[in-house]
C-alpha positions as CSV (number, residue, x, y, z in Angstrom):
1,M,27.8,-42.2,29.0
2,T,30.1,-43.0,26.1
3,S,31.4,-46.5,25.7
4,R,34.9,-46.8,24.4
5,S,36.6,-49.6,22.5
6,R,40.3,-50.0,23.6
7,S,42.9,-52.4,24.7
8,P,42.6,-53.0,28.5
9,R,44.5,-50.9,31.0
10,L,43.0,-53.1,33.7
11,R,42.8,-56.8,34.4
12,P,39.2,-57.8,33.4
13,L,39.0,-60.1,36.4
14,L,41.5,-59.7,39.2
15,L,40.6,-63.2,40.4
16,T,40.1,-65.3,37.3
17,T,37.3,-67.8,37.1
18,A,39.7,-70.7,37.2
19,L,41.3,-69.5,40.4
20,A,37.9,-68.8,42.0
21,L,36.7,-72.3,41.1
22,A,39.9,-73.8,42.5
23,L,39.5,-71.9,45.8
24,V,35.8,-72.7,46.1
25,A,36.3,-76.4,45.2
26,A,39.2,-76.8,47.7
27,T,36.9,-78.4,50.3
28,G,33.8,-79.1,48.2
29,C,31.5,-76.9,50.3
30,G,32.5,-73.4,49.5
31,T,29.1,-71.7,49.8
32,T,28.4,-73.0,53.3
33,P,29.3,-70.5,56.1
34,A,30.7,-71.9,59.3
35,P,27.9,-73.3,61.5
36,D,28.3,-70.7,64.2
37,R,28.7,-67.7,61.8
38,P,26.1,-66.0,59.6
39,A,27.0,-65.5,55.9
40,A,29.4,-62.6,55.7
41,G,28.4,-59.3,54.0
42,R,25.9,-57.8,56.5
43,S,27.2,-56.9,59.9
44,S,25.5,-58.7,62.8
45,S,25.0,-56.6,66.0
46,V,24.0,-59.6,68.1
47,G,26.3,-60.0,71.1
48,P,29.4,-58.0,72.1
49,A,31.9,-56.9,69.5
50,P,34.8,-59.4,69.2
51,D,38.1,-58.4,70.8
52,R,40.0,-56.3,68.3
53,A,43.4,-57.6,69.4
54,E,42.2,-61.2,68.7
55,L,40.9,-60.2,65.3
56,E,44.2,-58.5,64.4
57,A,46.0,-61.7,65.6
58,R,43.8,-63.9,63.4
59,A,44.3,-61.6,60.4
60,S,48.1,-61.7,60.9
61,A,48.0,-65.5,61.2
62,A,46.3,-65.6,57.9
63,Q,48.8,-63.1,56.4
64,L,46.1,-60.5,56.0
65,V,45.8,-56.9,57.0
66,A,42.6,-56.4,58.9
67,D,42.0,-53.0,57.5
68,H,42.2,-54.4,54.0
69,V,39.4,-56.9,54.5
70,W,36.3,-55.8,52.7
71,V,32.9,-57.5,52.4
72,T,29.9,-57.1,50.1
73,E,26.4,-58.7,49.6
74,S,24.1,-59.6,46.8
75,A,20.7,-61.3,46.9
76,G,21.2,-65.1,46.6
77,Y,25.0,-65.0,47.0
78,A,27.0,-66.2,50.0
79,L,30.7,-65.9,50.8
80,A,32.8,-68.9,50.1
81,R,35.0,-68.7,53.2
82,Q,37.5,-71.1,51.7
83,S,38.2,-68.4,49.0
84,V,39.4,-65.8,51.5
85,G,43.0,-65.0,51.0
86,V,45.9,-62.6,50.3
87,L,46.3,-60.8,47.0
88,G,49.8,-59.5,46.2
89,D,51.8,-58.3,49.2
90,D,48.9,-57.2,51.5
91,G,45.8,-57.2,49.5
92,F,42.6,-59.2,50.1
93,G,40.4,-61.4,47.9
94,S,37.2,-63.4,48.3
95,V,34.5,-65.0,46.2
96,Y,30.7,-65.0,46.6
97,T,28.8,-67.8,45.0
98,E,25.1,-68.7,44.2
99,P,23.5,-72.1,43.6
100,E,23.3,-71.6,39.8
101,G,27.0,-71.2,39.5
102,G,27.4,-67.4,39.5
103,Q,30.5,-66.0,41.1
104,I,31.3,-62.5,42.2
105,Q,35.0,-61.8,43.0
106,L,36.0,-59.1,45.4
107,A,39.5,-57.8,45.3
108,V,41.3,-55.2,47.4
109,E,44.8,-54.2,46.4
110,R,47.3,-51.4,46.5
111,L,47.3,-50.3,42.8
112,P,48.0,-47.1,40.9
113,H,45.2,-44.9,39.7
114,A,45.4,-46.3,36.2
115,D,44.4,-49.7,37.5
116,A,41.1,-48.2,38.6
117,D,40.4,-45.8,35.8
118,C,40.1,-47.6,32.5
119,T,39.6,-44.3,30.5
120,D,43.3,-43.3,30.4
121,G,44.3,-45.4,27.4
122,P,45.7,-48.8,26.8
123,A,48.7,-50.2,28.6
124,A,51.7,-50.6,26.4
125,G,52.3,-54.1,25.3
126,S,49.3,-55.5,27.1
127,D,48.1,-59.0,26.0
128,R,44.9,-58.9,28.1
129,E,41.5,-59.4,26.6
130,P,40.4,-56.2,24.9
131,V,38.0,-53.9,26.7
132,V,34.8,-53.3,24.7
133,T,33.2,-51.0,27.3
134,C,34.8,-48.5,29.6
135,E,32.7,-45.9,31.3
136,R,32.2,-44.0,34.5
137,D,29.2,-45.2,36.5
138,G,28.6,-43.0,39.6
139,E,31.6,-43.1,41.8
140,Q,33.0,-46.2,40.1
141,W,34.5,-47.2,36.7
142,Y,32.8,-50.0,34.8
143,R,34.6,-52.0,32.2
144,A,33.7,-55.1,30.2
145,T,35.4,-57.5,27.9
146,E,33.7,-60.1,25.8
147,S,33.7,-62.6,28.7
148,G,34.0,-60.6,31.9
149,H,33.1,-57.3,33.5
150,A,34.0,-55.4,36.6
151,Y,33.4,-52.3,38.7
152,A,36.4,-50.6,40.3
153,R,36.9,-47.7,42.7
154,E,39.7,-46.1,44.7
155,Q,39.8,-45.8,48.5
156,G,43.0,-44.0,49.5
157,D,45.8,-46.1,48.0
158,L,43.6,-49.1,47.6
159,V,41.6,-50.2,44.5
160,I,38.5,-52.2,45.2
161,T,37.3,-54.3,42.3
162,V,34.1,-56.4,42.1
163,S,34.0,-58.6,39.0
164,G,32.3,-61.6,37.4
165,E,31.6,-63.5,34.2
166,R,29.1,-61.7,31.9
167,E,27.2,-64.9,31.2
168,K,26.8,-65.7,34.9
169,V,26.5,-62.3,36.6
170,D,24.5,-59.5,35.0
171,R,25.5,-55.9,35.2
172,A,22.7,-54.9,37.6
173,T,23.8,-57.6,40.1
174,L,27.5,-56.6,39.8
175,R,26.7,-52.9,40.3
176,S,24.6,-53.7,43.4
177,A,27.5,-55.8,44.9
178,A,30.0,-53.1,44.0
179,R,28.0,-50.4,45.7
180,A,27.5,-52.6,48.8
181,A,31.2,-53.3,49.2
182,H,32.7,-51.8,52.3
183,R,35.5,-52.3,54.8
184,A,34.6,-55.0,57.3
185,D,33.6,-54.0,60.8
186,D,34.7,-56.1,63.7
187,H,31.6,-58.3,63.6
188,E,32.2,-58.9,59.9
189,L,35.9,-59.6,60.4
190,D,34.9,-62.3,62.9
191,Q,32.7,-63.9,60.3
192,V,35.3,-63.6,57.4
193,L,38.6,-64.3,59.0
194,P,39.8,-67.9,59.5
195,S,39.9,-69.1,63.1
196,A,43.4,-69.2,64.7
197,E,43.4,-73.0,64.1
198,E,42.4,-72.6,60.4
199,A,45.0,-69.9,59.8
200,S,47.8,-72.0,61.3
201,G,47.0,-74.7,58.8
202,R,47.5,-72.2,56.0
203,Q,51.1,-71.3,56.9
204,P,53.7,-72.2,54.2
205,V,55.7,-75.3,55.0
206,E,59.5,-74.7,55.1
207,R,61.3,-77.0,52.6
208,G,64.4,-78.7,53.9
209,D,65.8,-79.7,50.5
210,L,66.2,-76.3,49.0
211,P,69.8,-74.9,48.5
212,P,70.6,-71.6,50.1
213,E,71.7,-70.1,46.7
214,G,70.4,-70.1,43.2
215,D,66.8,-70.4,42.0
216,G,65.7,-72.5,44.9
217,A,65.3,-75.8,42.9
218,P,65.8,-78.9,44.9
219,N,68.9,-81.0,44.4
220,N,67.9,-84.0,42.4
221,E,71.4,-85.1,41.6
222,V,71.8,-88.9,41.5
223,G,74.8,-91.0,42.4
224,A,77.1,-92.9,40.1
225,S,74.9,-96.0,40.4
226,G,72.1,-94.1,38.8
């Protein structure tokens, strides 16, 4: 395949390393699955399938679309459940980590074709890190910048991207995770989705000091006495 040097049409990492680290560090134990749930990525057929209505309710409580939740797997990597969250309006994002510091980011979003296929030319006015490699690899597109690389593929109107840092995640590992990525079945949803209690704790808090008009900044006006 022919590698091409071009300005990026795609975001090299849909979840940046800084964001991934912040998500994983939120509780200090990001790589540890919940005690009663196996590490997500491989469906467990033990026991009856969870109630679908309950799963849909849990997804809704976490502001997620159940059908947009995908999982993957890679040897030595475990899902950081604290990283599970919404991307954009109704997308899905998660991070898989390993003990040596490697991170694989999985992103599922509604994006145009050009955000999956990096061979169509540079995006006008883009200030992203230049792409040094852009090529087709099987059913997916592979792209790399100096610091990061990613695999992307289209599934209907969704673009599924698996990405990581080149220094921490080699291409073979990234390719394996990209090929293993799939829509979560009911057992996997049960492993990945926050519980109803966890989801309720993630709901945004309504501010009482925001004006009904304008840019939403709080009123910090002081009185005459200062």
